[in-house]
Backbone as a printed PyTorch tensor [residue, N CA C, xyz], in Angstrom:
tensor([[[ -0.0270,   7.6700,  15.2770],
         [ -0.0510,   7.4400,  13.8490],
         [ -1.3270,   6.6850,  13.5210]],

        [[ -2.1350,   7.2940,  12.6960],
         [ -3.4560,   6.7450,  12.4110],
         [ -3.4030,   5.5360,  11.4700]],

        [[ -2.5120,   5.5500,  10.5120],
         [ -2.4620,   4.5010,   9.4960],
         [ -1.2080,   3.6430,   9.6240]],

        [[ -0.9390,   3.1420,  10.7950],
         [  0.2920,   2.3870,  11.0390],
         [  0.2910,   1.0510,  10.3090]],

        [[ -0.8740,   0.4600,  10.1020],
         [ -0.9220,  -0.8410,   9.4170],
         [ -0.4990,  -0.7050,   7.9560]],

        [[ -0.9750,   0.3310,   7.3020],
         [ -0.5960,   0.5530,   5.9100],
         [  0.8870,   0.8910,   5.8070]],

        [[  1.3950,   1.6770,   6.7420],
         [  2.8120,   2.0290,   6.7380],
         [  3.6850,   0.8020,   6.9680]],

        [[  3.2890,  -0.0460,   7.8830],
         [  4.0380,  -1.2780,   8.1490],
         [  4.0240,  -2.1950,   6.9270]],

        [[  2.8690,  -2.3590,   6.3060],
         [  2.7740,  -3.2050,   5.1070],
         [  3.6240,  -2.6260,   3.9780]],

        [[  3.6520,  -1.3120,   3.8440],
         [  4.4840,  -0.6850,   2.8120],
         [  5.9610,  -0.8910,   3.0660]],

        [[  6.3740,  -0.7910,   4.3140],
         [  7.7840,  -1.0080,   4.6550],
         [  8.2260,  -2.4390,   4.4060]],

        [[  7.4040,  -3.3850,   4.8060],
         [  7.7290,  -4.8020,   4.5920],
         [  7.7600,  -5.1120,   3.0940]],

        [[  6.8200,  -4.5570,   2.3560],
         [  6.7900,  -4.7830,   0.9090],
         [  8.0060,  -4.1550,   0.2350]],

        [[  8.4300,  -2.9990,   0.7080],
         [  9.6220,  -2.3590,   0.1390],
         [ 10.8740,  -3.1960,   0.3940]],

        [[ 10.9910,  -3.7610,   1.5910],
         [ 12.1450,  -4.6360,   1.8800],
         [ 12.1220,  -5.8870,   1.0110]],

        [[ 10.9340,  -6.4560,   0.8240],
         [ 10.8300,  -7.6340,  -0.0480],
         [ 11.1920,  -7.2670,  -1.4790]],

        [[ 10.7940,  -6.0940,  -1.9190],
         [ 11.1540,  -5.6340,  -3.2620],
         [ 12.6490,  -5.4440,  -3.4150]],

        [[ 13.2960,  -4.9550,  -2.3670],
         [ 14.7540,  -4.7980,  -2.3990],
         [ 15.4380,  -6.1500,  -2.5690]],

        [[ 14.9540,  -7.1550,  -1.8630],
         [ 15.5290,  -8.5020,  -1.9810],
         [ 15.3210,  -9.0380,  -3.3930]],

        [[ 14.1440,  -8.7990,  -3.9620],
         [ 13.8530,  -9.3180,  -5.2980],
         [ 14.6330,  -8.5970,  -6.3980]],

        [[ 14.8550,  -7.2910,  -6.2270],
         [ 15.5420,  -6.5390,  -7.2770],
         [ 17.0600,  -6.5620,  -7.1640]],

        [[ 17.5890,  -7.0470,  -6.0540],
         [ 19.0420,  -7.1630,  -5.9310],
         [ 19.4090,  -8.5320,  -5.3610]],

        [[ 19.1710,  -9.5870,  -6.1280],
         [ 19.4500, -10.9350,  -5.6160],
         [ 20.9350, -11.2180,  -5.4400]],

        [[ 21.7990, -10.4470,  -6.0780],
         [ 23.2400, -10.6520,  -5.9400],
         [ 23.7420, -10.4050,  -4.5190]],

        [[ 23.0330,  -9.5810,  -3.7810],
         [ 23.4280,  -9.3050,  -2.3980],
         [ 23.0330, -10.4230,  -1.4400]],

        [[ 22.1520, -11.3000,  -1.8910],
         [ 21.6290, -12.3490,  -1.0130],
         [ 21.9960, -13.7430,  -1.5270]],

        [[ 23.2150, -13.8820,  -2.0510],
         [ 23.6740, -15.1670,  -2.5970],
         [ 23.8030, -16.2080,  -1.4940]],

        [[ 24.1960, -15.7730,  -0.3170],
         [ 24.3560, -16.7260,   0.7930],
         [ 23.0300, -17.3260,   1.2450]],

        [[ 21.9550, -16.5960,   1.0030],
         [ 20.6290, -17.0470,   1.4410],
         [ 19.7110, -17.1920,   0.2310]],

        [[ 19.8110, -18.3150,  -0.4750],
         [ 19.0030, -18.4790,  -1.6980],
         [ 17.5060, -18.5560,  -1.4040]],

        [[ 17.1570, -18.9290,  -0.1990],
         [ 15.7390, -19.0160,   0.1650],
         [ 15.1210, -17.6410,   0.3840]],

        [[ 15.9360, -16.6010,   0.5380],
         [ 15.4150, -15.2520,   0.7840],
         [ 14.5980, -14.7480,  -0.4080]],

        [[ 15.0410, -15.0550,  -1.6060],
         [ 14.3040, -14.6410,  -2.8000],
         [ 12.9600, -15.3200,  -2.9100]],

        [[ 12.9170, -16.5940,  -2.5510],
         [ 11.6430, -17.3290,  -2.6040],
         [ 10.6580, -16.7930,  -1.5720]],

        [[ 11.1540, -16.5180,  -0.3900],
         [ 10.2760, -15.9790,   0.6520],
         [  9.8260, -14.5680,   0.2890]],

        [[ 10.7140, -13.7950,  -0.3250],
         [ 10.3800, -12.4190,  -0.6860],
         [  9.2350, -12.3580,  -1.6920]],

        [[  9.1240, -13.3540,  -2.5640],
         [  8.0020, -13.3790,  -3.5180],
         [  6.6690, -13.4560,  -2.7900]],

        [[  6.5990, -14.3110,  -1.7800],
         [  5.3520, -14.4580,  -1.0230],
         [  5.0960, -13.2510,  -0.1250]],

        [[  6.1700, -12.6980,   0.4250],
         [  6.0220, -11.5100,   1.2670],
         [  5.5320, -10.3360,   0.4240]],

        [[  6.0280, -10.2230,  -0.7990],
         [  5.6050,  -9.1500,  -1.6920],
         [  4.1160,  -9.2650,  -2.0120]],

        [[  3.6640, -10.4580,  -2.3280],
         [  2.2430, -10.6580,  -2.6280],
         [  1.3780, -10.3970,  -1.3900]],

        [[  1.8140, -10.8870,  -0.2560],
         [  1.0650, -10.6500,   0.9740],
         [  1.0800,  -9.1940,   1.3960]],

        [[  2.2010,  -8.5180,   1.1920],
         [  2.2990,  -7.1080,   1.5470],
         [  1.3910,  -6.2380,   0.6990]],

        [[  1.3340,  -6.5180,  -0.5950],
         [  0.4420,  -5.7500,  -1.4570],
         [ -1.0200,  -5.9990,  -1.1130]],

        [[ -1.3510,  -7.2500,  -0.8060],
         [ -2.7270,  -7.5590,  -0.4200],
         [ -3.0920,  -6.8940,   0.9030]],

        [[ -2.1830,  -6.8950,   1.8550],
         [ -2.4830,  -6.2750,   3.1470],
         [ -2.5580,  -4.7580,   3.0400]],

        [[ -1.8030,  -4.1620,   2.1130],
         [ -1.9350,  -2.7250,   1.9030],
         [ -3.3130,  -2.3990,   1.3480]],

        [[ -3.8090,  -3.2460,   0.4940],
         [ -5.1510,  -3.0460,  -0.0470],
         [ -6.2230,  -3.2230,   1.0080]],

        [[ -6.0250,  -4.1610,   1.9120],
         [ -7.0120,  -4.3810,   2.9620],
         [ -6.9340,  -3.3250,   4.0590]],

        [[ -5.7440,  -2.8820,   4.3920],
         [ -5.5850,  -1.9250,   5.4880],
         [ -5.8590,  -0.4920,   5.0490]],

        [[ -5.6170,  -0.1810,   3.7840],
         [ -5.8510,   1.1750,   3.3010],
         [ -7.3360,   1.4340,   3.1790]],

        [[ -7.7660,   2.6230,   3.5900],
         [ -9.1770,   2.9570,   3.4670],
         [ -9.3250,   4.4470,   3.2440]],

        [[-10.4850,   4.7930,   2.7890],
         [-10.8020,   6.1770,   2.5190],
         [-11.3790,   6.7940,   3.7880]],

        [[-10.7020,   7.8060,   4.3320],
         [-11.1750,   8.4140,   5.5690],
         [-12.3350,   9.3720,   5.3290]],

        [[-12.6150,   9.7010,   4.0790],
         [-13.7550,  10.5490,   3.7550],
         [-14.8980,   9.6690,   3.2700]],

        [[-15.3110,   8.7340,   4.0750],
         [-16.3100,   7.7520,   3.6500],
         [-17.7310,   8.1700,   3.9750]],

        [[-17.9230,   9.3850,   4.4910],
         [-19.2660,   9.8230,   4.8540],
         [-19.9980,  10.4750,   3.6970]],

        [[-19.3020,  10.8140,   2.6330],
         [-19.9550,  11.4380,   1.4920],
         [-19.7310,  10.5970,   0.2500]],

        [[-20.6090,  10.7320,  -0.6920],
         [-20.4810,  10.0020,  -1.9440],
         [-19.7990,  10.8900,  -2.9740]],

        [[-19.4680,  10.3150,  -4.0870],
         [-18.8160,  11.0790,  -5.1520],
         [-19.7720,  12.1330,  -5.6830]],

        [[-21.0490,  11.7670,  -5.8270],
         [-22.0300,  12.7170,  -6.3380],
         [-22.1690,  13.9170,  -5.4000]],

        [[-22.1680,  13.6960,  -4.0900],
         [-22.2710,  14.8020,  -3.1380],
         [-21.0440,  15.6980,  -3.2320]],

        [[-19.8800,  15.1230,  -3.4050],
         [-18.6510,  15.9040,  -3.4940],
         [-18.6530,  16.7560,  -4.7550]],

        [[-19.0500,  16.1710,  -5.8860],
         [-19.1090,  16.9300,  -7.1320],
         [-20.1770,  18.0070,  -7.0540]],

        [[-21.3050,  17.7090,  -6.4360],
         [-22.3840,  18.6760,  -6.3030],
         [-21.9340,  19.8550,  -5.4480]],

        [[-21.2030,  19.5790,  -4.3710],
         [-20.7200,  20.6550,  -3.5020],
         [-19.7230,  21.5360,  -4.2200]],

        [[-18.8390,  20.9680,  -5.0100],
         [-17.8630,  21.7890,  -5.7330],
         [-18.5500,  22.6110,  -6.8090]],

        [[-19.6170,  22.0850,  -7.3960],
         [-20.3670,  22.8340,  -8.4030],
         [-21.0290,  24.0600,  -7.7730]],

        [[-21.6020,  23.8810,  -6.5730],
         [-22.2490,  25.0070,  -5.8980],
         [-21.2290,  26.0370,  -5.4220]],

        [[-20.0250,  25.5950,  -5.0630],
         [-18.9860,  26.5520,  -4.6670],
         [-18.5420,  27.4030,  -5.8450]],

        [[-18.5160,  26.8280,  -7.0180],
         [-18.1170,  27.5700,  -8.2020],
         [-19.1910,  28.5610,  -8.6190]],

        [[-20.4480,  28.2300,  -8.3530],
         [-21.5560,  29.1020,  -8.7620],
         [-21.6230,  30.3540,  -7.9060]],

        [[-21.0330,  30.3290,  -6.7300],
         [-21.0970,  31.4970,  -5.8330],
         [-20.1980,  32.5740,  -6.2440]]])
């Protein structure tokens, strides 16, 4: 799996979101909601840091130019 870091961050963020959107299920653990807020912020930040564009060898202008030439043929 090439993008395991992004997948892991997404899974952790989804679990934190579940805790935040259904606090009634976690009444026994009132600290879970507080921790989930920080996990959610950290998970979103790590998804932004771990996610990357795998087509980083070309620029937007080169991509648009190539599609223009393909249409002209």
